[in-house]
N, C-alpha and C positions, 0 to 999 in steps of 0.2 A: 270411506271419506278421509280417514286418517292418512292412508297411503297417498291419496290424491293431494292432500295438503303438503305432505313431505316432498312429493315430486315437484309441485309448484314452487315450493321454497327453494329446492335445489336449482330448478330452472331459473328462478329469480336471481340467485347468487351468481349463476353462470352468466346470465345476461348482464348483470352489473359489472362483472369482470371484463366481459367483451366490450361494454360501453366505455370503460376506463381506457382500454387499449385503443379503441377506435377514435375516441375524442382526443386522445393524447394525454401524456403524463408530464407534469412539471418536474423537471430534474433540477433541484436546488437543495442545498443543505439548509436546514432550519432547526433551531434548538430553542427550548424554553428554559428560563432561569431555574436552576436547581435540578434540571433533568440529567440523567446519567444512563450510560450503557456500559455493560461489562462484556469484554471480548476475550476470546482465547486466540492466540497467535502461534503458528508453527512455521519455522523457516529453516530451509536446508540449502546450504551453499556448497557446491562441489567445484573444485578448482584443479585444473591440470596445467601446471606451470612448467612447460618444457619437459614433461614426463614425470615431474614431481607432483604427486597427488595429495590433496588435502580436502577435508570436508569439515564443515562447521554446522552445528545444530543449535537452534534456539527455540525454547518453549516459554511463552509468556502469557500472563493474564493481566489485563489492565482495565481500569475503570475510567471512562471518558465522561467528564462533567462539563456542563455549561455554567460558567460563572456569571457572565453578563451577556444576554442575547442582544442582537442588533439587526437592523434591516440590511446592512451591508457586511458588517464584520461581527463575529461572535468571539468573546473572550472565553477561552477554554482551559481546562486543567486535565492532565492525564496522570493518574495514580498507578504505580506499578505494584500489582498485588502478588505476582509470582514471576520469577525469572530464573531460568536454568539454561546455561550455555556450555557447549563443549566443542572440542575439535579433535580430529584425528589426522596425524601426519607421520609419515615414515613408520607406520605400524604402531604408533603410540597414541593413546587416547588421553586427553587432558580435559579436566573440568575447569572452566573459567571461574576462579574464586570471586572475581569482581561482580559477577552476576547476582550473587546472593546479597551484595551490598545495595543493589538497586531496589530491593523489596521495601515497600513503604514510602519510597521517594516519589515526588511529584514534579511535574514540569508544566509550565503555563505557556500559552501561545494564543495567537489569533488565527481565525479561519474565516474566509468569506463564503458566499453562497456557492461559488464555483469549486471550493476545496483548496484554494491557495492558502498556504500556511506562512505566517510571518511572526516575528518577534518571539522566537523561542527562548525561554529563560528558565532557569532552575527554580523550583519551589523553595520555600524558606527552610526546608529540612534537607536540602541537597548540598551538603558541605563539600563534597569532592567532585563538583561539576566539571572542573577542568580536565580531570583524568577519565571521566566517563561520558562526556558529551558526545564523543565520536561514536559511541554505541547507540545513544538515544536519539540524537538529532535526525539521522537518516530514517528512523522508524516513523517519527512524527511528520517529517517533510513529505514522506510518501504514503501517509495514512489514508488520505482522501482521494478517491478517484475523481478526475475532472468531470464536472457537470456543467451544462450550458447555461443553467439559470433560466430556462424557458421551456415551453411545452413542446414535446416531440411525440408524434404518432408512432404506433407500432410499426416496425420496419424502417423507421427513420434513422438517420445517422447525424453525428456531429463530430467535429475534429478539433484537435489542438495541435497547431503547427509551429515549427521553429521555436520550440520551448528550450531555451538555453540555460545551462547550469555549469558550474565549475566547482570541482571538489579535489583538493590535494594536488592542484596543478593540472588535472585532467579536465578538458573542456568537452561538454556533451551537448548535442543538439538532437532533440527528440520530436518525432512526428507521430501522432496517435489518431486512430479512427475508432469511434465508439458506435455501436449499433444496438438499438432497442429491439430485442428479438420478440418478446412476448410477456404476458403476465403469468405469474406462478404463485401458488400458495406456499409459504414458508414460515414456520413458527407462528401459525395462525395470523399471518399478515399477507396482504395482497401485494406482492413484490414484482417489480419490473426486472426482467432478465436483460442484462447488458453484456455484450461481448466486445472486447477491445483488442486491437492489434497495434503494437508500437514498434518503431524502428529508431535506433539511436546511433548516431555517428560519434565516435570518440577520438580524441587527439590531445596532444600536449605532452608535458613532461612530468613524471612522477618520481618520487623517491621511495624505494623499498629496501629491504635488507641487502640487496645486491647493488645498491647505489642508485644514481639517477638514470632513468630510462625514458626514451620517447615512446609514445603510445600511438598506435593506429589500429582502429578496430570498429566493429559494428555489433550492436545488440538487437535482438528481436524478441518480442514478448507477446504472449497471448494470455488473456485473463477473462474470467467470467465473474460478474458482480450481480448480486441481488439487492435492489434498492427499494426501500419502503417509502413511497411518495407521501403517505399520510403523516409519517413521523419525520421524514427527511433524513433517514440514516441508512447506511449500508448494513444489511443483515448478514451477508456471507460473501466471501470472495475467494477465488482459487485461481492459480495460474503459474506460469513459468517464464523466465527470461533467460535466453541463451546468448552468451557473448563470445565472440572470437576476435582475438587481437594479436598484433605483433608488438613485442616490447624490445627495443634496441638500446643497449648500453650507450650512454653519452660519453664521448671522448675515449672510447675503448674499442679495440678490435674485437670482432666477434659477430656471429650471425644473430639475427633477431630471434627472440625466444617466443615460440608459439604458445599462446595462453588461451585456454578454453574455460569458461565459467558458466555453470548452470545454477540458477536461483529459483527455488520453488517456494511459494508462499501460500499459506492457507489461513483464513481468519473467519471466525464465526461469532455471532452475537449469542451470549449465554442467557 
């Protein structure tokens, strides 16, 4: 009898998971006041700039808190618990000393049900924001995968098209497709597995150590996300973006510099 009870219980759990996938899952961020999640983040950026190779590594742990929940917009705070950053160039390895200064600092911002981030500001303990915001803002701006804010059945897709952004003179237009693949058990949570593919067109004029350069390129990315619909948070994500571009000096003779960038990102809920 005990074996039969266990089998029936397992079948019941399986049926429940199938039912969730069949009926659809609501993909929207939701937070409760005072709730928090702690994440580990690893990022590796490898750059080939006309034959000059450089790699950058970052390992971080952060705590994401909901200060004030809302039906449309949530007021959030991110506290940096750990930050280690380094880079290797021309055979030299360097540790970024500014990374250690980030530990204990906080950043506040708003995020809506789709994952759009606005109003990024330093916390009250962030005295050197002007010099370090360039490291922190991109992390927060790209933290939340885009969600449709509606129910999607297993096998269904949603898109985010013509998403325009501008950073340091470079203009970017991104088109993304997201697919709800299946349900999966992760960290004792029933999670939806999402696969995404992105294409980004890049252009404009940037300034780097070599001077002003025009940019023409394209980036392609593939990612997998595990989303917990019960709590409205991403439990795990992993993926890579590859960028190929030509950078041409402005007002100077010379051939375009071929630049290839590979960005690998992993993040998990602790």
